[in-house]
C-alpha positions in Angstrom: 14.1 2.3 4.6 17.7 2.1 3.4 20.3 2.9 6.0 24.1 2.9 5.8 27.2 2.8 8.2 28.4 6.0 9.7 31.4 7.6 8.0 33.4 10.7 8.7 33.1 12.8 5.7 32.4 11.3 2.4 31.1 7.8 1.5 30.4 6.4 -2.1 28.3 3.4 -2.8 26.8 1.5 -5.9 23.4 0.1 -5.9 21.2 -1.9 -8.1 17.6 -0.9 -8.3 15.4 -3.9 -9.4 12.2 -3.6 -11.3 9.1 -3.1 -9.3 11.4 -3.4 -6.0 11.7 0.4 -5.0 14.3 1.5 -2.7 13.5 4.0 0.0 16.2 6.4 1.4 16.4 8.9 4.2 19.8 9.8 5.6 21.4 12.4 7.7 23.8 13.5 5.0 23.7 14.9 1.5 23.6 12.8 -1.7 24.4 13.1 -5.3 22.7 10.2 -7.0 24.0 9.4 -10.5 22.0 7.2 -12.8 24.5 5.0 -14.3 22.1 2.9 -16.3 18.6 2.1 -16.5 15.1 3.9 -16.2 12.6 4.5 -13.5 10.8 7.0 -11.2 12.3 9.1 -8.6 10.0 10.3 -5.9 10.8 13.2 -3.5 8.4 15.1 -1.2 5.4 13.5 -3.1 6.8 14.6 -6.5 7.6 12.0 -8.9 9.8 12.4 -12.1 11.3 9.7 -14.6 14.8 9.2 -14.8 17.1 7.7 -17.5 20.9 7.0 -17.7 23.0 10.2 -17.3 20.5 11.8 -14.8 21.5 13.3 -11.5 19.6 14.1 -8.3 20.8 16.3 -5.5 19.2 15.4 -2.1 19.5 17.3 0.9 19.8 15.8 4.5 16.9 14.1 6.1 15.0 14.2 2.9 12.8 11.0 2.2 13.1 9.9 -1.4 12.2 6.6 -3.3 13.6 5.2 -6.5 11.8 2.6 -8.5 13.2 1.0 -11.7 11.1 0.4 -15.0 14.2 -1.1 -16.2 17.0 -2.6 -14.3 19.0 0.3 -12.9 22.3 1.0 -11.6 23.1 4.1 -9.6 26.2 5.4 -7.8 25.7 7.8 -4.8 28.1 10.1 -3.2 27.2 11.0 0.2 28.6 14.1 2.1 28.3 14.8 5.8 27.7 18.3 7.1 31.1 18.6 8.2 32.5 17.6 4.8 30.2 20.2 3.1 31.7 22.8 5.2 35.3 21.8 4.2 34.3 21.8 0.6 32.7 25.1 1.0 36.0 26.6 2.4 38.0 25.1 -0.4 35.6 26.6 -2.9 35.7 30.1 -1.3 39.5 30.0 -1.1 40.0 28.8 -4.8 39.8 32.3 -6.2 36.9 31.3 -8.7 38.8 28.1 -9.8 36.2 26.0 -8.0 32.3 26.4 -8.6 30.0 26.4 -5.7 26.8 24.3 -5.6 24.2 27.0 -6.2 21.9 26.1 -9.2 21.8 22.4 -8.3 20.2 23.4 -5.0 17.5 25.5 -6.7 13.9 23.9 -6.2 13.5 24.5 -9.9 16.1 22.0 -10.8 14.4 18.8 -9.5 16.7 16.8 -11.9 20.0 17.3 -13.6 20.0 15.8 -17.0 23.7 15.9 -18.2 24.8 16.4 -21.9 26.2 13.2 -23.6 29.8 14.6 -23.0 29.3 15.5 -19.3 27.5 12.1 -18.8 30.8 10.3 -19.7 32.8 12.7 -17.6 30.6 12.4 -14.5 30.6 8.6 -15.0 34.4 8.5 -15.0 34.5 10.6 -11.9 32.0 8.4 -10.0 34.1 5.4 -10.8 37.3 7.3 -9.5 35.3 8.1 -6.3 34.4 4.3 -5.7 38.1 3.4 -6.1 39.1 6.1 -3.6 36.4 4.9 -1.3 38.4 1.7 -0.7 40.7 3.7 1.4 38.9 6.8 2.5 41.2 8.0 5.0 44.4 8.4 2.8 42.3 9.7 -0.1 40.5 12.6 1.7 42.2 15.2 -0.3 41.4 13.5 -3.5 37.8 13.0 -2.5 37.3 16.9 -2.3 39.2 17.3 -5.5 36.9 14.8 -7.6 33.7 16.1 -5.9 34.6 19.8 -6.8 35.0 18.5 -10.5 31.7 16.9 -10.2 29.9 20.0 -9.0 31.4 22.1 -11.9 30.0 19.4 -14.2 26.6 19.6 -12.6 26.3 23.3 -12.5 27.3 23.9 -16.1 24.2 21.7 -17.1 21.8 23.9 -15.1 20.3 27.4 -14.9 18.2 28.9 -12.2 15.1 28.7 -14.3 15.4 25.1 -15.4 17.7 22.4 -16.7 20.2 23.7 -19.4 20.8 20.2 -20.4 17.5 20.5 -22.1 19.1 22.8 -24.6 20.4 19.7 -26.3 16.7 19.2 -27.2 17.1 22.5 -29.2 20.2 21.5 -30.8 19.2 18.1 -32.2 16.0 16.9 -30.6 14.9 14.7 -33.3 18.2 12.7 -33.1 17.7 12.2 -29.3 14.2 11.2 -29.8 15.2 8.6 -32.5 18.0 7.4 -30.4 15.7 6.8 -27.5 13.2 5.0 -29.7 15.8 2.7 -31.2 17.4 2.0 -27.6 14.0 1.0 -26.1 12.2 -0.5 -29.0 11.4 -3.7 -26.9 9.9 -1.6 -24.1 6.6 -0.2 -25.2 6.0 1.5 -21.8 9.0 3.7 -22.4 7.9 4.7 -25.8 4.3 6.1 -24.9 3.6 9.5 -25.9 3.2 10.6 -22.3 6.6 9.3 -21.5 8.3 10.8 -24.4 6.5 14.1 -23.8 7.9 14.2 -20.2 11.3 13.1 -21.1 11.8 15.6 -24.1 10.0 18.2 -22.2 7.7 18.7 -25.1 3.8 19.0 -24.7 2.0 16.1 -26.4 0.6 18.1 -29.3 4.0 19.8 -29.9 5.9 16.5 -29.7 3.4 14.9 -32.3 3.7 17.9 -34.9 7.4 18.2 -34.4 8.1 14.4 -35.1 5.9 14.3 -38.1 7.5 17.5 -39.5 10.9 16.1 -39.3 10.0 12.3 -40.1 7.1 12.7 -42.5 5.1 10.3 -40.4 3.3 10.0 -37.1 5.5 9.1 -34.2 3.2 5.9 -33.4 3.5 4.9 -36.8 7.3 5.1 -36.8 7.6 3.3 -33.6 5.4 0.4 -34.9 7.2 0.2 -38.2 10.6 0.2 -36.6 9.5 -2.6 -34.0 7.9 -4.6 -37.0 11.0 -4.3 -39.1 13.2 -5.6 -36.3 10.7 -8.4 -35.6 10.9 -9.4 -39.4 14.8 -9.5 -39.2 14.6 -11.9 -36.1 12.1 -14.1 -37.7 14.8 -14.7 -40.5 17.7 -15.1 -38.2 16.3 -16.9 -35.2 14.8 -20.2 -34.2 12.7 -18.6 -31.4 8.9 -19.3 -31.8 6.8 -16.5 -33.3 5.1 -16.0 -29.9 8.4 -15.7 -28.0 9.6 -13.0 -30.5 6.4 -11.1 -30.3 6.5 -11.1 -26.5 10.3 -10.1 -26.7 9.2 -6.9 -28.5 6.4 -6.1 -26.1 3.3 -7.6 -27.6 1.5 -9.2 -24.9 -1.7 -9.7 -26.9 -0.7 -12.4 -29.7 -3.8 -11.6 -31.8 -2.8 -7.9 -31.9 0.7 -8.9 -32.8 -0.5 -11.0 -35.8 -2.8 -8.4 -36.9 -0.3 -5.6 -36.6 2.3 -7.8 -38.4 0.0 -8.8 -41.3 -1.2 -5.2 -42.0 2.5 -4.2 -42.2 3.9 -7.2 -44.3 0.6 -8.3 -46.0 1.2 -11.8 -44.6 1.4 -13.6 -41.3 4.5 -14.0 -39.3 4.5 -17.8 -40.2 4.1 -17.1 -43.9 6.8 -14.6 -43.8 9.3 -16.7 -42.2 8.4 -19.6 -44.5 8.9 -17.2 -47.6 12.2 -16.1 -46.2 13.6 -19.6 -45.7 
């Protein structure tokens, strides 16, 4: 179980979460956990959810939680004591509506906060500022509270009491976000399964398949396979890596399956393709 040194009000730390090496937390303070990079699984009270860069989790005091990375992850955690929370509440109450209280993020319906692309950049910048302030916490106390109030404003505008408002970006340009995810993780088949995509983009499996085919004129599995094989073809032309190394790099653990898929797509084996290209 991960522990930390005692602090008076606010503490900010950066952690690396290694693949298949989960970190277990349970502390007597509140936490805002920001996923700076990577993917994985966040577990709290027996409930698991997938996380990706740009996601945030609010954790109450003495609430055990576990983070496990499926791709090397970097997280930044803002930790707030009960006393600091009361100071922050007092500042918000006396701000005349200029500062936003932490309301929706505390709702059990909002298990995870997924930030919009713009707010992800804003939150990332604020977290980096907080890390810098943490080098001299005593003289930066006022700045801590100011930055955290900005963070809360960002979090709250991405939420509703009935669910994550950041999911509205799925309704704006969902296909673009799906394609971006596929291109980003084309070398990681475990992050491109229909089950993973269904949960990440908040679409039932059948709806995801129908939606994708309607927009791209082909099944999603075909699109992923074709995208992967096109990149493999490019790498065969521009790399001296062995065919087996390239196949493994793109997630093919079964060499015979790789050769069969490649030949079906290109009409020739990988070695023939490389020879012809040269």
